[in-house]
N, C-alpha and C positions, 0 to 999 in steps of 0.2 A: 612441598614442591608443587608448582602450578601444574594443572593438567595439560596434557598435550593438546594443542589447538586442533579443532575439528578440521577435516579436509575441506578445501573450498567447495567441493561438490555437496557438502552437507552444511553449508553456511547458514547460521541461524538467523533467519530473518522472517519476520511476520509479514513482510512485504510480499514475499511469495505467497505467504498465506493470502495474503491478500492479493493478490495479483490481479484484479479486473478493474478496468477503468470505465465506468459507465455513468453518464449523467444525463438526465432528461429534463431540460428546462421546460418543456411542454410536451404533452402527449401527442407527438406528431410522428408520422411514419419515417421521417428522415430528419436527423438533427446531429449537430456536433455533440461530442462527449467530452466536455472540458474539465472534468474532474473524476476522481475515482469513486464510483458508485453514483446512484441517482442523486440528484441535487439535494443537499442537506441530509436526507434520510439514509443515504449510503446503500440503498437497496440495489442489488445486482441484477437489474432487469432493464429491458428496452422494448419499445413498441415498434422497432424496425421490422420490416417484413421482406420476403424475397431473398433470404439469406441461404447460402449453400449448406447442404448437409454433408458434403464431402468435397475433397479437392485432391489434386495430385501434382506435387511440385515437379515431378519428373517430366510430365507431359504438358504442364501449364494449365491443365483443366481447372477452371475457376480460380486461377491465380492472376490477379491484376498486376501485381509486382511483388518483388521480394527485395529486401535491403539487408546487407550484411551489418551485423552489430560487432561488438567485441567478441570475447570468448565466454563471458559470463554476464547474464542479464537476469536480474532479480526483480526488475520493475515491470509495470504494466503500461501499455501505451495510452496516451490521451490525445484526443483529436479536436482541434478547434481552429477556426479561421483559416482553413486551407493548409494547416500544418499538423504533423504528427510528432509528438514528443515522447521520447523513451530514454531511460537511463541504461548505461552499460559501462564497460571498462575500456581501457585504451590498448588492449593487446593487438588490435588491428587498427593502427593509427590512420585516421582520415587526413591528418595534417602532420607531415614529417617533422615539424618543429617540436611536436610533443612526443617524446620517447619515454618509455618506462611506465610504471604503474600509475594510473590516474583514474579519477572519477570522471565520467563523461555523460552529459545530457545532450542527446542528438535532437535537433529540430529538422524534420524531413518535410519535403513537399508532399502534400496529400495526393497529388495526381500521379506521381511516378516514383516516390521514395527517394528522390535525389536530396543531397544534403544542402540545407539552407544555411545553417550555422550550428555551432556546438559550444557548450560550456565545458571547459576542461579544468579540473580542479586537482591540484596535487594532494597526495595522501597526508593524513596526519602523521607527524613524526613520532618516533619512539615506540611505545607499546602497540603491538599489532592488534590487540583487542579493542583499541580505540577505533580502528578503521581497517577492517579485515582485508588482507592482501587480495587484489584482483576482483574484489566485489563490486567496484564501480559505484555509480550513483544509483541507489536503490529506490529512492522516493519518486512516486508519480507526481506530476505537476498538477496545478490548478490554474486554469486560464480564465481571465475575465477581460474582454475587450482586447486591448493591446498590451496587457500585462500578464506575465507568467510568474506564478509563485511556486517555489519548491524548497526542499531542504537538501543541501549538498552532503557529500560524504564526510565533510568536516563539521557537520552539525550546524551549518549556517542556514538561516532562513534568508532566501534571496528573492528579490523582485526583479524580473528580467523584462526587457523590451522584446515583444514578440517578433520584431523585425531584425533583432541582432544589431551588430555594429555597421551593417550595410548602409543604414541611413544616418550614421553619425553617432557620437557618444552623447546621449541625452542627459546623463547625470541624474542626481547630484554625485553619485559614486563615479569616479573617473580613474580608478586605479586598477583597471582590468588587467593590465600588463603584469603588475606585481602579484595580483591574485592568482594568475594562471602559472606563475613561475615557481618552481620548487625552491625551498629555502636554501640560501647560499649560492644560487645561480644568478647570472646577469638577467636583469628584467627584460622580458620579451616585449616585442612591439605588437599590440593587438591589430588584427586585420578584419576584413569584411566577413569572414567566416567564423568570427568569434562572437560570443554572447555579449550583450550590453547589459551590465548590472546597474540597476537604477538605485537600489539600496540593499544593504546587507546587515543582518543581525546575527552575531555569533552567540549561539546559546551557551557555549562553554563559558564565555566571559560575562555575558549579560545576565544569565540565570544560574551560573555556577554548576552547570551540568557536566557530567563525565559520561559521554556516550559509550556504549558497549557493543562490540562486534561490528556494528555499522549503524549509521543514522538512517532511520526509515520513518517518514511521516507523510501522510496525505493531508495537505492543509485544507481545513474547512473554512469556507468564505461565507460570511454573513454580514451583508451591508458593508459598513466601514471597518469591520473587524476580521482578523484571521485567527483561527484556533489551531494549535499544533501540539502534538505530543513531543516530548523532548529527547527520547531515546536514552534517558538516564539508566545506568545499570551497574553491573558488578565490576570489580577489579579483575585483573588477569588470573589471580588465584581462585576466583569464584567463591570466596569465603565471606564477602561482605560488599555492601554498596559503599563506594568511596565518598559519594556526595549525598548522604541520606536526606539532607535538608533541601536539596534542589527540587524544583517543581517537576511534576510529571506532565502537566498540561499548562500551556500559557496562551494568553490572548495578546494580539499584536495589532497596532495601527497599520492598516494596509497601505496608507498613503505615504507614511514616513518610515515604517519599520521599527517604530518605538515599542518597546515592551510595555504593555499596559497593566496586565493582571496575571496572577498565577494561582494555581490551587495550593492550598495549605492544609491538606487532609492527612498528612503524615504517611503518604503512600511510599515514599522513598525507602525507609528502613525495611518495609515488608515486601519490596520488589524482589521476586525470586531470581530473575535473570535480567530482563531488560524492559524498556517501556516503548513498545512498538505498535500499540493499538491506536489507530487514528480516531478522532472524534466524529460524532454524528449530531444532528439537530432535529428537533421536532416540536410541534406545538401541542400542549396538553392543557385542556380547560382554559384556553386563552393565554397560556404562559409558554414562552419559548424556552426550551431546555436544551443544553448541550450534554450529550451522553458520551461517557468516556470509560473505556475498559482499562483498568489499571494493571500494572505488573504484579499487583497484590491479589488478583483474582476477583476484584470487586468492581461492579459497574457503578459509576458515580454519575449523578445527574446534577448539573450546575445551571443556575439561572443565567441565561444569555445576557450579555451586556446590551445596554440600551444607548442608542446614539443620542448625543446632546447631553449637556449637564455634566456632573461629576462622574468620573469613571472610577469605581473602587479598584484598589490594587490587589484585592483578593477575590477570587471567584467564589460566589456564595453557593454552597451545596444545598440542594433541595432534598435529595434522597440518596441513599446508598443501598446496594443489594449485593450481598456476599454470595457468589456462585458456588462456594464450597465451604459452608460455615463450620463443618467439623474438622477441617484440615488444620495443621499446625499454624499458629499465628505468632509465636515468639521464637526468637533465635532460628529463623527460618532457613538460614543457609547451612545449618548442620545436616539438612536433608538433601543437599546436593549429591547427585548420583544415586539417590534412593528411588528405585523404580516401583516400589510398592506403596510407600508412604511419603508424601511431600505436600507442600502448599500447592495451590493452583495459580495459574496466571491466565491472562487474556492476551492473545496475540492477533486475533482478528478484529474487525471493526464491529461495533454494535450497529444493528439495523433497526430503524424506526418505521413501523407500519401500522396504521389503524389503531393508534393509542397503545401499542405494545412495542417492547424492545426485544429483538431476537439476537442472541449472542452465543458464540461457542467459547467454552472455557474448560480448563483441565490442567493436568500436569505438563510441565515444560518438555518440549520435544527432546532436548539434549540432556537435561539434568533431573527431570522429575518423574513422577508416577505416570503410568500409561493411561489412566482413566481420563475421560473427557466427556463433555455433555453439550448438547444443543438445548438452550433454555429460552423460555418465553416469559417476559416480565411485564406486568401491568405498570405502565409508565405514570399512572396517577398516584397521588399520595405524597407524603413528606416524611422525613426522618429515616429511620432504619427500617427498610421493607423486608429484610431477610426473614424475620420470624413469620411473616405472613405466607412465606413460601412462594415459589414461582407459580405462574399460571400452569405451566407444565415443565417437565425436565425429561429429556430423551437421551439415553446413553449412546455414545458413539463407539466405534470400533477401537480407536486408539488415538492418542494425541490429536490435537486439531489446531490449525492456524488459518483455516479458511473462513471467510465471511459468508454468511448464508444469503440466499436469495428468496424472496417471498413473492409469490405470484398466484393469483386465482385460488386463494385459500390453501396453498401448499407451500411448504418450506423445503428448499433444496440445500443440502450441505455436504461437503466432502471432508474426509479425515485422512490422517497419516497412515491408517491401515489400508488405504486404497479403496475405501468404500464411498459410494455416492448414495445419499439417503434422501428419500422423498417422504416428508412427514406432514400430517394434517396441521394446519396453522392454528386451529381452534383447540384441538385435543392433544396434540403431540403424538398421536398414534401413527406408526409407520404404514405407508402404502407399499413401498418397495425399497429394496437395497440392491445396488449394483456393484459388483466386484470389478474394479478397473485394473486389477492385477499388479499395481505398483503404487508406492507412496504418492499422496497428493498434497501439495502445498498451495496450489492455486485455488481460487474461489470459483464457484459455479456461476455461469452467466445464463440467464433465461431470456430468450428472444425468439420471435417467430415460431412459437410452439416447440422450441428446441432447448435442450440444456447442453451447454458447451463446457467442457472441463478438460484440462491437460494433466498429465502425470509426469513424475520425475524420470520415467523411462523414455518419455518423448511421445507418448500416445495421446492424440486428441480424440476424446470420446464425444460423440454427438448422440444424445438420447432424446426421445420424445418427451416433452413436458406433459404432465397429466398423472392420473392415479394409476394407470397401467404402465408397467415397465416395458419399453420397447427400444432396442438399440438400433439407431439409424445408420451409424458408421463408426469406424475406428481407424484413424490414420496414424501411421508411424512416421514421425519426423526425425530430423537429423540429430537433435539434442534434447535434453530435458526441458520441460515446460514448467516454469516456476511462476511466472506472472499469469494474470487472468486475462481472458479474451476481452476484447472491446468491440463494440459495434458503433459505427458512425456513418451517416449519409449513405446507407445501403451497402457498406463494406464491413466485413468481419476482419479484425486484426488478431493475429496469433503470433506471439513471440516465443521462440525457443531461446536457449542460451546464446546462440550465434546468429540467428536470422529472424527478421520481422517479415511476416507474410501479410499482404493485403488481399483479401479474398472476396470474390463476388461471382455471380453466375456469368461466366464467359465461355467462349470457345477455346479449345486448346491453343496455346500460343507459345512462341519461342521464349526461352528463359530471359527474364530481365533481372537486373541486380540492384537497380536503384542507386548505383554508386556514382559519385561525382569525382572528377579528377582532383587530385590534391593541388592546393594553391602553390 
């Protein structure tokens, strides 16, 4: 008999784990943040300054605006080109034509939070484990110029026009009405508040993927190529991977949406739960590598594709590093529900910094052992690096789905035991541990000498960055914080399950909602 589904409040996504959207195209004091994590490397840091260390939604202190979301938000905001992008559900419809459970990507005006347009996507039909009820769109977007790349709740990679349909349907995809309409219903007529899909790649049909729980991927953009994890995972009974031959990582032509290459490392059969870790990129000894955390608990480094000439259909592995080499490797799903012994998985993103890869790995939050580690790996070398051992390994309190942040020789990471850790980047020795009092799925953001991180109770903690622990503030918000904070153009963005806050140093003001009248 299949296990009872987890409640929506415990929806299994590494996205929350990952929840911070930060990208630094250049080390400048004010900049857009057009993808999750610092460009390529995925490091959760920013050079922005003048950020608030506290705010009060009740009085408007340091609140520029707030915008209502749905009722569940597992994504993290991305900011680019005067727009703020964030995924949510449709429990609070902005467009009365869309009723019922849907995935929604909101595009908001950066100035006031008003709705510019939205992508509305019907749920996958049938098995709820394909597309968990009310989870919405969980993937953060990646923006380049006037193009927005993301993965929908139906496990589709889409390229969107940053302007939506307000400036016309640019194609070549022109079936937006059919795409936004649930199966069996009359096709809807797209309007100016709808998204303009330029191309679409369905990973289920193109790569043979069966998503589990929900699709979550933060697309890595590298020149003409996109890299995305596939969210491939278990069947409803949680006793096997339905599509073990499907790839866990793919490369896509960003201009056309054509599937170019895939990994063929046999990750699928050893995936313990799902494939939710997004890829990172770095240059080691003049060679560009794509780092990927598999659902098998292994960090894989692949040679990045090169523009021009023949593109191989298989990503070439340069090295692998097993984060838990003594864990079970065969018949792994018989350890489901075993909290003492199980395989490990990776639900956060690997971070590349100064020739090293930093990653959190350990037992699955819902089905595996409670052990987890923050690890540092030397990114040089080839082949199987496991036997050489990590540069260092630091034990965490309990399960972890948070991506670490590396700044000024320190690594900051949070875990599901509610602890925030500050560890020396060279030695792995702890400087301090802070008890946030409740489970943390979000990632730490380091900016302006501060560490920002939210908890599932709804507390936003602001800690001083550095070797000495110092609590600057703790703010209780209306709902759990699953995604990671984002900083862009002098503004701090914090998303709870129901509300997106844009924060800066302001005088107390009357409450704003960022709402736009329905069409």
